[in-house]
N, C-alpha and C positions, 0 to 999 in steps of 0.2 A: 644217549647221554641223558642223565637225570638232572633235574633242577636241584634237588636236595638229596643227599645220602645221610641217613641217620644211623649211627653205629650204637647199638644197644636198644632193646625193645621193651624195657620194663617201664616204670612209671613215667620217668622223664622222657625217654625216647619215644614210647608209643604215643604219648600225647603230642609231642612235637611233630611227629609224622602225621598224626591225625589232623592237626590244625593247619599244617602246610598243605596237605592234600585237599582239605576243604577250601583252601584259598586258591585252588586250581593248579598247584605245582605238581610236577611229576616227582614222586618220592620213592626212594628205595630204603627199606627198613631192614637192618641186619641184626642178627643176634646169634651168638654161638650156642645158646640153649635152644631147646625145643619146648614149645608150650602145649599144655600147662605144665609149669614146674615151680616148685616152692623155692623160697630164698630166705635167708636170715633177715628177719624184719619184725618190728612190733606192729606194723601194718595198721596204725591208727590214723584215721582221716578226720582232722579237725573240721569244724563247721565251714570255714572258708573253702576248703577243698571239696566238701560236699556240695556247696553252692556252685562251684565250677562244674562239677560232674552233672549237676542238674542242668546248667546252662548248655553243656555240650550234649545233652540228651542221653546221658549214660547212667543216671541215678536209678532209673527203674531196673536196669540190669543188675546193679549192685544190690538193691533191696531184694531182688528175686533170688539171690543166693541164700537168703534166709538169715543173714547176719542181723542181729538185733539193733534197733535204733538206740543210741546212747545219749540220753537227755538229762542225766544226773551224774554229778561228779563229786568226789570226796578228796580233800587234801588234809593230811594230818602230820603235824610235827609236834612232839611232846604233848602238852595239854591243849594245843590249838587244833581244832577240827573245823574245817570249813566244808559245808555241803551246799550244793546248788547247781546251777547250769549257766552256760554262757548266754549272752544276749543274742538275739537273732541277727544273722547277717544274710542279706539277700533273701529274707523270708525263711531261712533255714535255722532251726534250733537244735537239730540232732547231729551227732557225729556217728560214724560207722567204723567198723574195723574188720573188713572182709579178709579172709586168708589170702595170701599173696598168689597162690596157684589159681585162685578164682579171679582176683582183681586184675592181675597181669594179663590173663587170657581175655578178659572183657576188653581191656584197653587195646591189646594187640589186634583183636578181631574188629574193633571199631575203626582202627587205623586202616585196616585192609578194606573194610566196607566204604571208607571215605575215598579209596583209590590208591592207597600206598601199596607197593609191591613188597611182600615179606619174604625174606630168605632166612629160614631157621637153620640151626646147626652150621652157621657160617661165621668164620673168624676173619678179622682184618689182618692181613699179613704185612701190608705196607701202605703208605700214602703216595699218591701220584702228585707230582709237583711240576710247576712251570716257573723256574726261578725260585722266588721266595713264596710263591702262592700255591696253596693246596688245590688240586684240581680233580681229585677223586681218590679211590681206594683200590687196592688189589685184594681180592677176597676169593677164596675157593679156586685159586689159580687163574682168575679172570680180572681184567682191569675194567673198572666202571668209573666214568667221568661224571662230575657234577659241578654246578656253580658254587655250592656250599656243602661242606662236610660238617656234620654235627656229631660231636663226641658226647654220647649219653651213656657211656659204658662203665659208669660206676667209679668208685674210689680208686681202683687200680686201672684207670683208663688207659687203654692202648693208644687212643688218639692223642691224649694229653702227653704221653711218653714220646710218641713219634714227632709231635710238633715242638717238644721240649718246652711245654708251657710252664713258666716259672711259678712257684708259690709266691703270692703277694702278701699273704698273712699265714702264719703257722704258729700253733700253740701245742703244748705237750698233750699227749694222750692222758686223760684224767681218770677214766673209769673203765671197768670191764663189766660185762653183763651176762647173766645166764637166765634162761626162761624155759618154761614147759607149758603144755596144755593140760588142763584138768577138767574133768566132769564133776558135777555136783558141788561146785564152788560158786554159790550165788554171789554176784558182784556187780558193781557199777564200774565206771572209769575211776580208779582209785590210785592215789599216790601217797606213800608214806615215807617220811624222811626221819633219819636219826643221825647222830654223829658217826660218820664213817660208813654209812649205808643208806640204801633206799630200796623200796619195793613197790610194786604196783600190779593192778589187775586191769585186764581189758577183755570184756566178753566178745566172743566172735562166733563163727559158724558152728552149727551142729551141737549147740548147747555147751560148747567148750569155753573155758576162760583161760586166757593167757596170763600166767603169773610170772613176773620178772623180778629179779633182784640185782642190785648194783653194788659193786665193791670198788675200793680204790685200785687204780691200775697197779700200784706197787704190790698188791696182794695177788696178782694174777697167777704167778707160778704156784703159790700155795693153794689157791682155789682150784685150779685145774688138776692138781694132784689128787684131789678127792672132791670133785665138783658136786656130786650128789649130796654129800653131807654138808658141804659149805653152803650150797643153795638153800637147803631147808633151815640151817642154823641162822643164816642171814635174814631170812624171812621172819624167823622167830624173834630175833633180837630187834628187828626194825618194827614189827607189829605183831605182838603176841595174839591179838584177836584175828588177824589174817591167817596166822599160822594155824590156829584152831580150825578155821574153815578149810584150809588146804589139807590138814590132817584128816578131816572127815570126807574129803573128796577122793577122786581116783585119777591118777595121771594116765594119759592115754597116748602120749608120744614121748620120744626120747628127749633128754635134756639138750638144749642148744646153748651155745655161748660164744663170745668173742672177747679178745683182749686187744683188738685192733680198731678202736674207734677214734680215727684221726680227726684233727680239728684244723681246717685250713680254708683259704680261698686261693684258687689258681687264677692266673691271667685268663680272662673270659674268652678272648677271641684274637684272631690274627687274620692275615690275608687268606681267604677261602675256608676258614675253619672257625668253629665256635664250640664251647663246652657248656652243657646244661646238666642239671641234677648233680649227683655226687661227683661227677667227673670234674666239675668246676668248683664245687664247694661242698664240704662235708663237716659235720659236727657230731658230737656225742648224741646217741639216740635217747638220752634221758628225758628230753623235752618232746620226743615223738613228733618232730616237725619235718622229718625228711621228705615224706611224700607230699605233704602240703606245699612245702617250699619248692619241690620239683615241679609241681603243677604251675606255680607262680612263675618260675623261670621259663618254662615252655611257652606259656601264654605271652610273657613279656618279649621273648625273642621273636615269635611269629608276628606279633603286633609291630615290633620295631622294623622288621623287614618289609611288611606290607606288600605292595606290588612292585617294589623297587629292586628285586633281587639282581637283575641284570644291569642295573646302573651302579657301576663300581664305586663311584663317589658316594652315592646315597647309601649303598650297602656298608661301606667302611664307616660312615657316620652312624648308621643304625647299630652296627656291632659295638662301636665305642659307647654309644648311649646305653645299649643293653648291659654292658659290663658295669658302667657307673651306676645304673639303676639297680642291678642285682646286688651290688655291694651296699648301696644305700638301704635298700629294703630289708636286707638280711643281717645287717650289722648288729642291730639291737638284740635279736633273738640269738645270734651267735654269742654275744657277750653274756647274755642271760644263761645260755646253755653252759658256758664255761664255769660260771659261778655255781650253777646247780650241780654240775658234774664233779666239782671238788668235794662234794659230800660232807661239807662242813656246815653245821648249824650256826647261823648268825642270829644271836638272841635279840639283838636290836631290830633286825628285820622281822623276826617272828612277832615281836610286840607291836611293830608297825602294822603288820598284816592283821593282827588281832583287832586293832582299831579300825582298819580299813574294811574288814569283813564282818563287822559287828551287826550289820543290817543285811537283809536280803539283797538290796541293791548293790551293796559293797561286795557281797559274795559273787553276784553276777558279773560285776566289773572285773573281779579277780580272775574268774574262769574265762572271761572274754580275753583277758591278757594272755592267759595260757594258750588259748586257741589262736591268737594272732589277730583278733578282731579289733582290739585297741592296744595301744602301746603301754609300756611300763610308765612312761611320763604321764599318760592319761590316768593310769591307776593311781599314781601318787598325787595327782591333782585333787583327788577326793580328800586326801588328808590336808592338803593346803587350804582347800575351800572350807573344811570344817574348823 
């Protein structure tokens, strides 16, 4: 019998397994994939996520992949252009964007080194139950028992489906995204917005730059019919200057994209089970907060459980607390993401941002808000104070 079974071994699951194992629990970590393996992702790690990786002793492994430190950012909409960087958090000023086949491998191996047992190429076929309580999983034809089953298996979570976890918040899918990797496209972390579109750049490993562009979800069928042309044209209309840089570069991998960027919160937990990462909460990738928020959830869950896993009353209260805190901590960025993903330029907001970011301190506060270091309310407090 295991103490904890974690289903899904990517960012949310691997860190959950690592932290539970470091707390002395016997952990089984399952994933249907075999690592290293890439996945659809913008793979940007904001400064708070980097601070967590540093605290967990994993930052050196990330930097050793050669992905560049990202300490300058650009945001442009119309004539408003903001340049700067976020304020330090936990002594960290830089973001990183390692490729997922590198990042996920680092996190999985760290979980194993911490004592978790890893089974790759293994899918969950059913959940074991005792009455209304989940007591384990059936995987690879074997039954494995545990005090707690963690679903960290993504937006299409098998665990969430099997426990019939209801959606507590759901909003329409708002945008679709396509991206590719380019060489010889000098860039920072850059975001460009226009009416009905957005585009951005994220430097990553091996001198490559991820160049992404967003369309309204209503355009998805049209876009995917000729994704190559639509991708380049959307970059051109959103930022002609970025289009010039991309045109001078060389694409090195196939175009990737999705029109399935769901927006929801699910019930976080129940008797013997809990959901973390995209399994419990997902939002449009346009704010690039998925991995950072997954780390937050994993840490929140393990802290909530503490040493009380086998105290049913304490564990029930811990899981209830986790769900409430998850919803509270992620509510603001969820709403901000919905607004951003609508791809509609609010000219009053643009003029307010022009005022707020007129000084270097204001620009730093803005990028700190993007990174999740300070809240939107704290950003707008600058305007009220002025």
